[in-house]
C-alpha positions in Angstrom: 14.1 0.5 8.1 15.8 -2.8 8.1 17.3 -4.8 5.2 17.0 -8.5 4.9 20.0 -10.8 4.4 20.0 -14.1 2.7 22.8 -16.7 2.0 23.2 -20.1 0.5 25.0 -22.3 3.0 27.8 -24.6 2.1 28.2 -28.0 3.7 30.1 -26.4 6.6 27.4 -23.9 7.2 29.3 -20.9 5.7 27.9 -18.3 3.5 28.5 -19.3 -0.2 26.5 -16.7 -2.0 24.8 -13.8 -0.4 22.1 -11.3 -1.1 21.3 -8.1 0.9 17.5 -7.1 0.0 16.9 -3.3 0.0 15.4 -2.1 3.3 12.2 -0.7 1.5 11.4 -4.1 0.0 12.1 -6.0 3.1 9.8 -3.7 5.2 7.2 -3.9 2.5 7.1 -7.7 2.8 6.9 -7.4 6.7 4.2 -4.7 6.6 2.0 -6.7 4.1 2.4 -9.7 6.5 4.1 -11.8 3.6 6.2 -13.7 6.0 3.4 -14.2 8.5 1.2 -15.7 5.8 4.1 -18.0 4.5 4.8 -19.1 8.1 1.1 -20.3 8.5 1.0 -22.0 5.3 4.4 -23.7 5.3 5.1 -24.2 9.0 8.3 -22.0 8.9 9.6 -19.4 11.4 10.3 -16.2 9.5 10.2 -13.1 11.9 11.2 -9.5 11.7 14.7 -9.0 13.1 15.2 -12.7 13.5 17.2 -15.3 11.6 16.1 -18.7 10.4 17.4 -21.3 7.9 15.2 -22.4 5.0 15.4 -26.0 4.3 15.8 -27.3 0.8 12.4 -28.9 0.8 10.7 -25.6 1.3 12.7 -23.5 -1.1 10.2 -24.0 -3.9 7.4 -23.0 -1.9 9.0 -19.6 -1.1 9.9 -19.1 -4.8 6.3 -19.5 -5.8 5.0 -17.3 -3.1 7.6 -14.6 -4.1 6.7 -14.9 -7.7 3.1 -14.1 -6.7 4.2 -10.8 -5.1 6.1 -9.9 -8.4 2.8 -10.5 -10.3 0.9 -8.4 -7.8 3.5 -5.6 -8.2 3.1 -5.7 -12.0 -0.5 -4.8 -11.6 0.5 -1.5 -10.0 3.2 -0.4 -12.4 3.0 3.5 -12.7 0.5 3.6 -9.9 1.9 5.7 -6.9 1.5 4.1 -3.5 2.9 4.0 -0.1 2.9 1.7 2.9 3.1 2.2 6.7 6.3 0.7 8.2 6.0 2.1 11.7 5.2 5.0 13.9 7.2 7.9 15.5 7.3 8.4 19.3 4.8 11.2 18.4 2.5 8.6 16.9 3.0 9.9 13.4 2.8 7.2 10.6 6.2 6.4 9.0 5.5 5.9 5.2 7.6 4.5 2.5 6.8 4.9 -1.3 6.2 1.6 -3.2 8.3 1.4 -6.4 6.9 -1.6 -8.2 9.7 -2.0 -10.7 12.4 -1.6 -8.2 10.6 -4.0 -5.7 10.1 -6.6 -8.4 13.8 -6.4 -9.4 14.8 -7.0 -5.7 12.3 -10.0 -5.2 13.6 -11.5 -8.5 17.2 -11.4 -7.3 16.0 -13.3 -4.1 14.0 -15.8 -6.5 17.3 -16.4 -8.4 19.3 -17.0 -5.2 16.8 -19.4 -4.0 16.7 -21.3 -7.3 20.5 -21.5 -7.3 20.3 -22.9 -3.6 17.7 -25.5 -4.7 19.8 -26.7 -7.7 22.8 -27.0 -5.3 20.6 -28.8 -2.7 21.7 -26.2 -0.2 19.8 -24.4 2.7 19.4 -20.7 2.8 20.2 -18.7 5.9 17.5 -15.8 6.2 17.6 -12.8 8.4 14.4 -10.7 7.9 
């Protein structure tokens, strides 16, 4: 599993405020094709194991999309679930439990970082 890293960039391109998203949540967003869908809707270039910079003009779009994920997770509070995030060399599924409250908390932290970046009129470096 792979964590995602996000940072508000200062005027010199240095990380001003950072967030490391838990690997489970990061992999869940990739597995459910959240980033792929966001790319298609908003002409961005988020890719697993790659980095990109989110321009200020698209921050609100990402905030709204992430808030939809939080709402979706709330529907599944107290409902056990899992997602497949890969395969072993022997073709056995690698599964991870979905923890709605924990996932929502992690996504909310990213939303807060993005909102701060928008207020400061700063781009956000993203490594998915």
